[in-house]
MMTF fields as JSON, N, C-alpha, C and O atoms, coordinates in Angstrom:
{
  "mmtfVersion": "1.0.0",
  "mmtfProducer": "UNKNOWN",
  "numBonds": 419,
  "numAtoms": 420,
  "numGroups": 105,
  "numChains": 1,
  "numModels": 1,
  "chainsPerModel": [1],
  "groupsPerChain": [105],
  "chainIdList": ["A"],
  "bondAtomList": [4, 2, 8, 6, 12, 10, 16, 14, 20, 18, 24, 22, 28, 26, 32, 30, 36, 34, 40, 38, 44, 42, 48, 46, 52, 50, 56, 54, 60, 58, 64, 62, 68, 66, 72, 70, 76, 74, 80, 78, 84, 82, 88, 86, 92, 90, 96, 94, 100, 98, 104, 102, 108, 106, 112, 110, 116, 114, 120, 118, 124, 122, 128, 126, 132, 130, 136, 134, 140, 138, 144, 142, 148, 146, 152, 150, 156, 154, 160, 158, 164, 162, 168, 166, 172, 170, 176, 174, 180, 178, 184, 182, 188, 186, 192, 190, 196, 194, 200, 198, 204, 202, 208, 206, 212, 210, 216, 214, 220, 218, 224, 222, 228, 226, 232, 230, 236, 234, 240, 238, 244, 242, 248, 246, 252, 250, 256, 254, 260, 258, 264, 262, 268, 266, 272, 270, 276, 274, 280, 278, 284, 282, 288, 286, 292, 290, 296, 294, 300, 298, 304, 302, 308, 306, 312, 310, 316, 314, 320, 318, 324, 322, 328, 326, 332, 330, 336, 334, 340, 338, 344, 342, 348, 346, 352, 350, 356, 354, 360, 358, 364, 362, 368, 366, 372, 370, 376, 374, 380, 378, 384, 382, 388, 386, 392, 390, 396, 394, 400, 398, 404, 402, 408, 406, 412, 410, 416, 414],
  "bondOrderList": [1, 1, 1, 1, 1, 1, 1, 1, 1, 1, 1, 1, 1, 1, 1, 1, 1, 1, 1, 1, 1, 1, 1, 1, 1, 1, 1, 1, 1, 1, 1, 1, 1, 1, 1, 1, 1, 1, 1, 1, 1, 1, 1, 1, 1, 1, 1, 1, 1, 1, 1, 1, 1, 1, 1, 1, 1, 1, 1, 1, 1, 1, 1, 1, 1, 1, 1, 1, 1, 1, 1, 1, 1, 1, 1, 1, 1, 1, 1, 1, 1, 1, 1, 1, 1, 1, 1, 1, 1, 1, 1, 1, 1, 1, 1, 1, 1, 1, 1, 1, 1, 1, 1, 1],
  "groupList": [{"groupName": "ASP", "atomNameList": ["N", "CA", "C", "O"], "elementList": ["N", "C", "C", "O"], "formalChargeList": [0, 0, 0, 0], "bondAtomList": [1, 0, 2, 1, 3, 2], "bondOrderList": [1, 1, 2], "singleLetterCode": "D", "chemCompType": "L-PEPTIDE LINKING"}, {"groupName": "TYR", "atomNameList": ["N", "CA", "C", "O"], "elementList": ["N", "C", "C", "O"], "formalChargeList": [0, 0, 0, 0], "bondAtomList": [1, 0, 2, 1, 3, 2], "bondOrderList": [1, 1, 2], "singleLetterCode": "Y", "chemCompType": "L-PEPTIDE LINKING"}, {"groupName": "PRO", "atomNameList": ["N", "CA", "C", "O"], "elementList": ["N", "C", "C", "O"], "formalChargeList": [0, 0, 0, 0], "bondAtomList": [1, 0, 2, 1, 3, 2], "bondOrderList": [1, 1, 2], "singleLetterCode": "P", "chemCompType": "L-PEPTIDE LINKING"}, {"groupName": "ALA", "atomNameList": ["N", "CA", "C", "O"], "elementList": ["N", "C", "C", "O"], "formalChargeList": [0, 0, 0, 0], "bondAtomList": [1, 0, 2, 1, 3, 2], "bondOrderList": [1, 1, 2], "singleLetterCode": "A", "chemCompType": "L-PEPTIDE LINKING"}, {"groupName": "LEU", "atomNameList": ["N", "CA", "C", "O"], "elementList": ["N", "C", "C", "O"], "formalChargeList": [0, 0, 0, 0], "bondAtomList": [1, 0, 2, 1, 3, 2], "bondOrderList": [1, 1, 2], "singleLetterCode": "L", "chemCompType": "L-PEPTIDE LINKING"}, {"groupName": "ARG", "atomNameList": ["N", "CA", "C", "O"], "elementList": ["N", "C", "C", "O"], "formalChargeList": [0, 0, 0, 0], "bondAtomList": [1, 0, 2, 1, 3, 2], "bondOrderList": [1, 1, 2], "singleLetterCode": "R", "chemCompType": "L-PEPTIDE LINKING"}, {"groupName": "GLN", "atomNameList": ["N", "CA", "C", "O"], "elementList": ["N", "C", "C", "O"], "formalChargeList": [0, 0, 0, 0], "bondAtomList": [1, 0, 2, 1, 3, 2], "bondOrderList": [1, 1, 2], "singleLetterCode": "Q", "chemCompType": "L-PEPTIDE LINKING"}, {"groupName": "GLY", "atomNameList": ["N", "CA", "C", "O"], "elementList": ["N", "C", "C", "O"], "formalChargeList": [0, 0, 0, 0], "bondAtomList": [1, 0, 2, 1, 3, 2], "bondOrderList": [1, 1, 2], "singleLetterCode": "G", "chemCompType": "PEPTIDE LINKING"}, {"groupName": "ASN", "atomNameList": ["N", "CA", "C", "O"], "elementList": ["N", "C", "C", "O"], "formalChargeList": [0, 0, 0, 0], "bondAtomList": [1, 0, 2, 1, 3, 2], "bondOrderList": [1, 1, 2], "singleLetterCode": "N", "chemCompType": "L-PEPTIDE LINKING"}, {"groupName": "GLU", "atomNameList": ["N", "CA", "C", "O"], "elementList": ["N", "C", "C", "O"], "formalChargeList": [0, 0, 0, 0], "bondAtomList": [1, 0, 2, 1, 3, 2], "bondOrderList": [1, 1, 2], "singleLetterCode": "E", "chemCompType": "L-PEPTIDE LINKING"}, {"groupName": "LYS", "atomNameList": ["N", "CA", "C", "O"], "elementList": ["N", "C", "C", "O"], "formalChargeList": [0, 0, 0, 0], "bondAtomList": [1, 0, 2, 1, 3, 2], "bondOrderList": [1, 1, 2], "singleLetterCode": "K", "chemCompType": "L-PEPTIDE LINKING"}, {"groupName": "SER", "atomNameList": ["N", "CA", "C", "O"], "elementList": ["N", "C", "C", "O"], "formalChargeList": [0, 0, 0, 0], "bondAtomList": [1, 0, 2, 1, 3, 2], "bondOrderList": [1, 1, 2], "singleLetterCode": "S", "chemCompType": "L-PEPTIDE LINKING"}, {"groupName": "VAL", "atomNameList": ["N", "CA", "C", "O"], "elementList": ["N", "C", "C", "O"], "formalChargeList": [0, 0, 0, 0], "bondAtomList": [1, 0, 2, 1, 3, 2], "bondOrderList": [1, 1, 2], "singleLetterCode": "V", "chemCompType": "L-PEPTIDE LINKING"}, {"groupName": "HIS", "atomNameList": ["N", "CA", "C", "O"], "elementList": ["N", "C", "C", "O"], "formalChargeList": [0, 0, 0, 0], "bondAtomList": [1, 0, 2, 1, 3, 2], "bondOrderList": [1, 1, 2], "singleLetterCode": "H", "chemCompType": "L-PEPTIDE LINKING"}, {"groupName": "MET", "atomNameList": ["N", "CA", "C", "O"], "elementList": ["N", "C", "C", "O"], "formalChargeList": [0, 0, 0, 0], "bondAtomList": [1, 0, 2, 1, 3, 2], "bondOrderList": [1, 1, 2], "singleLetterCode": "M", "chemCompType": "L-PEPTIDE LINKING"}, {"groupName": "ILE", "atomNameList": ["N", "CA", "C", "O"], "elementList": ["N", "C", "C", "O"], "formalChargeList": [0, 0, 0, 0], "bondAtomList": [1, 0, 2, 1, 3, 2], "bondOrderList": [1, 1, 2], "singleLetterCode": "I", "chemCompType": "L-PEPTIDE LINKING"}, {"groupName": "PHE", "atomNameList": ["N", "CA", "C", "O"], "elementList": ["N", "C", "C", "O"], "formalChargeList": [0, 0, 0, 0], "bondAtomList": [1, 0, 2, 1, 3, 2], "bondOrderList": [1, 1, 2], "singleLetterCode": "F", "chemCompType": "L-PEPTIDE LINKING"}, {"groupName": "THR", "atomNameList": ["N", "CA", "C", "O"], "elementList": ["N", "C", "C", "O"], "formalChargeList": [0, 0, 0, 0], "bondAtomList": [1, 0, 2, 1, 3, 2], "bondOrderList": [1, 1, 2], "singleLetterCode": "T", "chemCompType": "L-PEPTIDE LINKING"}, {"groupName": "TRP", "atomNameList": ["N", "CA", "C", "O"], "elementList": ["N", "C", "C", "O"], "formalChargeList": [0, 0, 0, 0], "bondAtomList": [1, 0, 2, 1, 3, 2], "bondOrderList": [1, 1, 2], "singleLetterCode": "W", "chemCompType": "L-PEPTIDE LINKING"}],
  "groupTypeList": [0, 1, 2, 3, 4, 5, 6, 5, 4, 4, 5, 7, 8, 1, 3, 9, 3, 4, 3, 7, 1, 0, 9, 4, 3, 10, 3, 9, 10, 4, 2, 4, 3, 1, 4, 7, 6, 11, 3, 12, 13, 5, 3, 14, 7, 9, 1, 3, 10, 3, 4, 0, 3, 4, 7, 11, 7, 15, 10, 9, 13, 2, 10, 8, 2, 0, 4, 4, 3, 3, 5, 3, 0, 4, 5, 16, 3, 4, 7, 17, 18, 0, 9, 3, 17, 3, 0, 3, 3, 3, 3, 4, 10, 4, 0, 2, 8, 13, 16, 4, 3, 5, 18, 12, 11],
  "groupIdList": [1, 2, 3, 4, 5, 6, 7, 8, 9, 10, 11, 12, 13, 14, 15, 16, 17, 18, 19, 20, 21, 22, 23, 24, 25, 26, 27, 28, 29, 30, 31, 32, 33, 34, 35, 36, 37, 38, 39, 40, 41, 42, 43, 44, 45, 46, 47, 48, 49, 50, 51, 52, 53, 54, 55, 56, 57, 58, 59, 60, 61, 62, 63, 64, 65, 66, 67, 68, 69, 70, 71, 72, 73, 74, 75, 76, 77, 78, 79, 80, 81, 82, 83, 84, 85, 86, 87, 88, 89, 90, 91, 92, 93, 94, 95, 96, 97, 98, 99, 100, 101, 102, 103, 104, 105],
  "secStructList": [7, 2, 2, 2, 2, 2, 2, 2, 2, 2, 6, 6, 7, 2, 2, 2, 2, 2, 2, 2, 2, 2, 2, 2, 2, 2, 2, 6, 7, 7, 2, 2, 2, 2, 2, 2, 2, 2, 2, 2, 2, 2, 2, 2, 6, 7, 2, 2, 2, 2, 2, 2, 2, 2, 2, 2, 2, 2, 2, 2, 7, 6, 6, 7, 2, 2, 2, 2, 2, 2, 2, 2, 2, 2, 2, 2, 2, 2, 6, 7, 2, 2, 2, 2, 2, 2, 2, 2, 2, 2, 2, 2, 2, 2, 7, 6, 6, 7, 2, 2, 2, 2, 2, 2, 7],
  "xCoordList": [-56.71, -56.202, -57.553, -58.633, -57.31, -58.348, -59.178, -60.406, -58.45, -59.135, -60.117, -61.209, -59.631, -60.432, -61.744, -62.825, -61.404, -62.556, -63.7, -64.911, -63.168, -63.975, -64.746, -65.89, -64.159, -64.706, -65.89, -66.937, -65.634, -66.727, -67.913, -69.048, -67.622, -68.706, -69.441, -70.67, -68.761, -69.525, -70.391, -71.303, -69.829, -70.631, -71.618, -72.289, -71.826, -72.933, -72.621, -73.501, -71.344, -70.802, -70.594, -69.474, -71.62, -71.472, -70.905, -70.145, -71.193, -70.716, -69.052, -68.296, -68.659, -67.265, -66.557, -65.589, -67.048, -66.59, -66.473, -65.543, -67.526, -67.426, -66.528, -65.926, -66.339, -65.385, -64.092, -63.292, -63.767, -62.423, -62.137, -61.038, -63.084, -62.944, -62.832, -62.001, -63.607, -63.434, -62.049, -61.478, -61.534, -60.145, -59.011, -58.025, -59.214, -58.441, -58.437, -57.432, -59.773, -59.92, -59.29, -58.759, -59.395, -58.805, -57.26, -56.589, -56.702, -55.353, -54.587, -53.65, -54.936, -54.171, -54.716, -53.993, -56.092, -56.859, -56.607, -56.396, -56.639, -56.537, -57.892, -58.95, -57.746, -59.118, -59.854, -61.083, -59.205, -59.972, -60.785, -61.878, -60.322, -61.232, -62.417, -63.455, -62.421, -63.515, -64.586, -65.8, -63.93, -64.705, -65.539, -66.689, -64.752, -65.181, -66.323, -67.331, -66.241, -67.339, -68.493, -69.629, -68.314, -69.504, -70.169, -71.379, -69.361, -70.047, -70.763, -71.837, -70.412, -71.119, -72.324, -73.357, -72.274, -73.477, -74.503, -75.717, -73.956, -74.852, -75.59, -76.762, -74.819, -75.341, -76.445, -77.366, -76.293, -77.313, -78.482, -79.428, -78.383, -79.507, -79.266, -80.175, -78.153, -77.916, -77.211, -75.986, -78.023, -77.376, -76.779, -75.862, -77.243, -76.762, -75.362, -74.43, -75.244, -74.004, -72.9, -71.71, -73.378, -72.52, -72.026, -70.865, -72.913, -72.448, -71.331, -70.245, -71.77, -71.0, -69.461, -68.498, -69.399, -68.142, -67.272, -66.053, -67.942, -67.336, -66.815, -65.711, -67.681, -67.336, -66.176, -65.318, -66.071, -64.976, -63.682, -62.65, -63.776, -62.58, -62.128, -60.952, -63.167, -62.78, -62.063, -61.105, -62.574, -61.767, -60.345, -59.474, -60.07, -58.695, -57.976, -56.787, -58.597, -58.011, -58.822, -59.465, -58.771, -59.53, -59.189, -60.046, -57.981, -57.602, -57.748, -57.093, -58.594, -58.711, -59.89, -60.998, -59.773, -60.888, -61.781, -62.946, -61.162, -62.146, -63.207, -64.342, -62.778, -63.692, -64.77, -65.937, -64.417, -65.19, -66.229, -67.409, -65.665, -66.687, -67.529, -68.668, -67.072, -68.019, -69.212, -70.392, -68.824, -69.885, -70.859, -72.08, -70.289, -71.057, -72.03, -73.213, -71.566, -72.37, -73.574, -74.744, -73.257, -74.327, -75.338, -76.556, -74.743, -75.664, -76.666, -77.865, -76.007, -76.867, -78.016, -79.177, -77.577, -78.618, -79.612, -80.705, -79.35, -80.217, -81.024, -82.028, -80.656, -81.565, -80.962, -81.583, -79.857, -79.333, -78.439, -77.244, -78.864, -78.145, -77.265, -76.211, -77.59, -76.715, -75.343, -74.262, -75.546, -74.419, -73.575, -72.349, -74.233, -73.49, -72.838, -71.715, -73.293, -72.571, -71.401, -70.382, -71.491, -70.371, -69.25, -68.098, -69.516, -68.608, -67.987, -66.76, -68.652, -68.118, -67.223, -66.078, -67.658, -66.756, -65.484, -64.425, -65.502, -64.278, -63.379, -62.159, -63.913, -63.15, -62.591, -61.449, -63.218, -62.554, -61.654, -60.791, -61.732, -60.684, -59.322, -58.286, -59.425, -58.245, -57.712, -56.518, -58.766, -58.414, -59.413, -60.493, -59.061, -59.857, -60.442, -61.474, -59.702, -60.137, -60.886, -61.07, -61.272, -61.864, -63.182, -64.059, -63.247, -64.423, -65.781, -66.766, -65.836, -67.008, -67.431, -68.61, -66.482, -66.725, -67.417, -68.44, -66.935, -67.481, -68.897, -69.734, -69.127, -70.428, -71.447, -72.583, -71.101, -72.114, -72.264, -73.346, -71.224, -71.35, -72.061, -72.29],
  "yCoordList": [261.577, 262.551, 262.766, 263.13, 262.501, 262.527, 263.867, 263.835, 265.056, 266.242, 266.54, 267.08, 266.138, 266.411, 265.422, 265.735, 264.206, 263.35, 263.873, 263.823, 264.302, 264.843, 266.122, 266.352, 266.865, 268.038, 267.649, 268.293, 266.614, 266.0, 265.496, 265.598, 264.916, 264.449, 265.517, 265.485, 266.596, 267.661, 268.693, 269.452, 268.482, 269.284, 268.39, 268.846, 267.275, 266.432, 265.563, 264.982, 265.544, 264.805, 263.338, 262.826, 262.732, 261.392, 260.318, 259.53, 260.175, 259.178, 259.326, 258.355, 260.614, 260.856, 260.455, 259.697, 260.984, 260.683, 259.184, 258.701, 258.571, 257.087, 256.371, 255.411, 256.694, 256.044, 256.287, 255.352, 257.421, 257.665, 256.95, 256.409, 256.874, 256.029, 254.673, 254.002, 254.13, 252.661, 252.311, 251.237, 253.44, 253.063, 253.129, 252.395, 254.034, 253.925, 252.662, 252.074, 252.298, 251.12, 249.841, 248.927, 249.863, 248.633, 248.739, 247.728, 249.874, 250.188, 250.146, 249.358, 250.932, 251.181, 250.564, 250.313, 250.346, 249.876, 250.618, 250.052, 252.007, 252.868, 253.11, 253.245, 253.152, 253.433, 254.549, 254.5, 255.634, 256.782, 256.444, 256.99, 255.553, 255.011, 254.407, 254.693, 253.561, 252.851, 253.925, 253.924, 254.744, 255.829, 256.736, 257.131, 256.997, 257.954, 257.118, 257.738, 255.778, 255.087, 255.094, 255.319, 254.883, 254.893, 256.271, 256.398, 257.223, 258.645, 258.86, 259.454, 258.53, 258.643, 257.803, 258.265, 256.635, 255.831, 256.335, 256.288, 256.796, 257.239, 258.599, 258.879, 259.303, 260.622, 260.339, 261.129, 259.181, 258.869, 258.08, 257.789, 257.694, 257.011, 255.417, 254.613, 255.077, 253.529, 253.177, 253.162, 252.924, 252.696, 251.189, 250.971, 250.197, 248.858, 248.882, 248.191, 249.64, 249.754, 250.483, 250.191, 251.47, 252.14, 251.297, 251.407, 250.436, 249.409, 248.454, 248.182, 248.035, 247.098, 247.557, 246.797, 249.057, 249.527, 249.667, 249.501, 249.965, 250.054, 248.615, 248.472, 247.562, 246.262, 245.816, 245.166, 246.106, 245.785, 246.413, 245.752, 247.647, 248.463, 247.726, 247.465, 247.441, 246.75, 245.53, 245.214, 244.77, 243.435, 243.676, 242.89, 244.768, 245.091, 245.697, 245.417, 246.517, 247.191, 247.027, 247.976, 245.833, 245.609, 246.396, 246.481, 247.021, 247.889, 249.378, 250.222, 249.664, 251.313, 251.808, 251.464, 252.632, 253.165, 254.144, 254.387, 254.677, 255.558, 254.711, 255.132, 253.58, 252.725, 252.239, 252.278, 251.745, 251.254, 252.286, 251.996, 253.598, 254.621, 255.077, 255.49, 255.03, 255.556, 254.396, 254.725, 253.121, 252.158, 252.292, 252.179, 252.507, 252.847, 253.914, 253.757, 255.101, 256.267, 255.795, 256.052, 255.168, 254.682, 253.753, 253.892, 252.807, 251.86, 252.616, 252.344, 253.647, 254.293, 255.098, 255.134, 255.709, 256.339, 255.5, 255.991, 254.2, 253.197, 252.629, 251.969, 252.836, 252.398, 250.998, 250.418, 250.491, 249.359, 249.594, 249.325, 250.049, 250.638, 249.608, 249.982, 248.494, 247.553, 247.151, 247.027, 246.97, 246.978, 248.287, 248.267, 249.301, 250.617, 250.763, 251.264, 250.434, 250.466, 249.512, 249.831, 248.429, 247.515, 248.161, 248.238, 248.55, 249.11, 250.303, 250.325, 251.193, 252.346, 251.804, 252.245, 250.924, 250.348, 249.772, 249.91, 249.136, 248.558, 249.693, 249.547, 250.831, 251.969, 252.546, 252.991, 252.643, 253.463, 252.49, 252.941, 251.215, 250.31, 250.685, 250.767, 250.921, 251.219, 252.726, 253.026, 253.619, 255.081, 255.615, 256.048, 255.597, 256.158, 257.715, 258.146, 258.342, 259.665, 260.07, 261.214, 258.894, 259.18, 259.809, 259.381, 260.918, 261.798, 261.167, 261.24, 260.603, 260.056, 258.877, 258.759, 257.957, 256.807, 257.378, 256.831, 258.345, 258.75, 259.405, 259.288, 260.115, 260.722, 259.564, 259.752, 258.349, 257.446, 256.572, 256.044, 256.426, 255.599, 256.451, 256.009],
  "zCoordList": [-93.58, -92.532, -91.646, -92.111, -90.418, -89.492, -89.317, -89.251, -89.243, -89.184, -90.365, -90.188, -91.608, -92.711, -92.826, -93.324, -92.271, -92.157, -91.085, -91.295, -90.086, -88.968, -89.489, -89.096, -90.295, -90.934, -91.925, -91.984, -92.634, -93.518, -92.812, -93.278, -91.612, -90.759, -90.276, -90.337, -89.734, -89.059, -90.072, -89.743, -91.37, -92.473, -93.031, -93.957, -92.674, -93.134, -94.434, -95.067, -94.738, -95.836, -95.424, -95.431, -95.093, -94.415, -95.201, -94.638, -96.507, -97.417, -97.675, -97.688, -97.862, -97.929, -96.667, -96.728, -95.395, -94.274, -93.834, -93.188, -94.275, -93.95, -94.826, -94.347, -96.065, -97.003, -96.463, -96.433, -96.025, -95.355, -94.197, -94.072, -93.242, -92.109, -92.404, -91.793, -93.324, -93.695, -94.248, -94.057, -95.02, -95.573, -94.441, -94.491, -93.446, -92.33, -91.52, -91.12, -91.316, -90.512, -91.25, -90.618, -92.579, -93.247, -93.296, -93.089, -93.551, -93.718, -92.422, -92.294, -91.494, -90.407, -89.065, -88.101, -89.117, -87.922, -86.653, -85.581, -86.833, -85.782, -85.104, -85.719, -83.747, -82.951, -83.397, -83.377, -83.832, -84.301, -85.487, -85.635, -86.377, -87.491, -87.094, -87.692, -86.115, -85.677, -84.986, -85.187, -84.217, -83.528, -84.597, -84.404, -85.76, -86.835, -87.566, -87.903, -87.83, -88.485, -87.428, -87.847, -86.182, -85.413, -85.246, -85.061, -85.319, -85.301, -86.648, -86.559, -87.735, -88.959, -89.012, -89.497, -88.563, -88.531, -87.49, -87.686, -86.425, -85.275, -85.865, -85.609, -86.596, -87.118, -88.173, -88.382, -88.812, -89.815, -89.325, -90.058, -87.896, -87.235, -87.482, -87.281, -87.87, -88.106, -86.628, -86.512, -85.624, -84.481, -84.432, -83.64, -85.208, -85.012, -85.798, -85.387, -86.864, -87.625, -86.798, -86.911, -85.942, -85.113, -83.95, -83.557, -83.381, -82.4, -83.074, -82.561, -84.221, -84.957, -85.185, -85.094, -85.525, -85.78, -84.42, -84.441, -83.303, -82.107, -81.675, -81.15, -81.93, -81.622, -82.318, -81.723, -83.53, -84.527, -83.936, -83.819, -83.59, -82.938, -81.557, -81.305, -80.74, -79.515, -79.681, -78.976, -80.711, -81.068, -81.426, -81.055, -82.155, -82.532, -81.378, -81.221, -80.537, -79.515, -78.146, -77.697, -77.522, -76.42, -75.221, -74.342, -75.055, -74.014, -74.313, -73.701, -75.236, -75.568, -74.856, -75.266, -73.762, -73.054, -73.889, -73.576, -74.953, -75.795, -76.601, -76.827, -76.979, -77.694, -76.836, -77.226, -75.593, -74.612, -74.14, -73.94, -73.967, -73.397, -74.567, -74.35, -75.713, -76.891, -76.951, -77.066, -76.869, -76.852, -75.551, -75.65, -74.507, -73.253, -73.557, -73.255, -74.195, -74.371, -75.383, -75.099, -76.451, -77.417, -76.774, -76.893, -76.091, -75.354, -74.406, -74.345, -73.636, -72.801, -73.553, -73.145, -74.645, -75.464, -76.053, -76.336, -76.29, -76.87, -75.687, -75.954, -74.342, -73.295, -72.74, -71.85, -73.212, -72.753, -71.516, -71.646, -70.37, -69.312, -68.621, -68.106, -68.585, -67.95, -68.728, -68.153, -70.097, -70.983, -71.004, -71.11, -70.909, -70.944, -69.666, -69.712, -68.53, -67.246, -67.213, -66.6, -67.804, -67.868, -68.832, -68.406, -69.909, -70.774, -69.949, -69.852, -69.409, -68.753, -67.59, -67.49, -66.759, -65.762, -66.405, -65.793, -67.593, -68.164, -68.67, -68.592, -69.192, -69.504, -68.423, -68.544, -67.271, -66.086, -65.445, -64.692, -65.636, -65.105, -65.725, -65.066, -67.146, -67.829, -67.625, -67.633, -67.444, -67.379, -66.411, -66.812, -65.04, -64.015, -64.267, -63.752, -65.024, -65.385, -66.708, -67.123, -67.273, -68.681, -68.481, -67.732, -69.256, -68.978, -69.456, -68.722, -70.57, -71.092, -70.279, -69.946, -69.928, -69.175, -67.864, -67.452, -67.278, -66.033, -66.155, -65.259, -67.333, -67.605, -67.708, -67.272, -68.271, -68.482, -67.217, -66.956, -66.468, -65.195, -64.181, -63.055]
}
């Protein structure tokens, strides 16, 4: 259940949160599962794994602006601004009012 997993992440129970998000990603392939995996990895400083999680989610859901915007935000934080701008533009093409995509672009 997503709220419980988010609660574990926010409280620093990264292993439990990641296990739950991994299970959701395998079973249901929900975009929230990939966003959660990425958030856990990002919180632990594992930025390559965070990008991989978002990449997997985008493969499953190529038209999901939340996944694209999250990857744009992470790429911006990592200093890969051209890639961040491209992801933000792709997200804005799908949802012109997406807050995070606008923030990054």
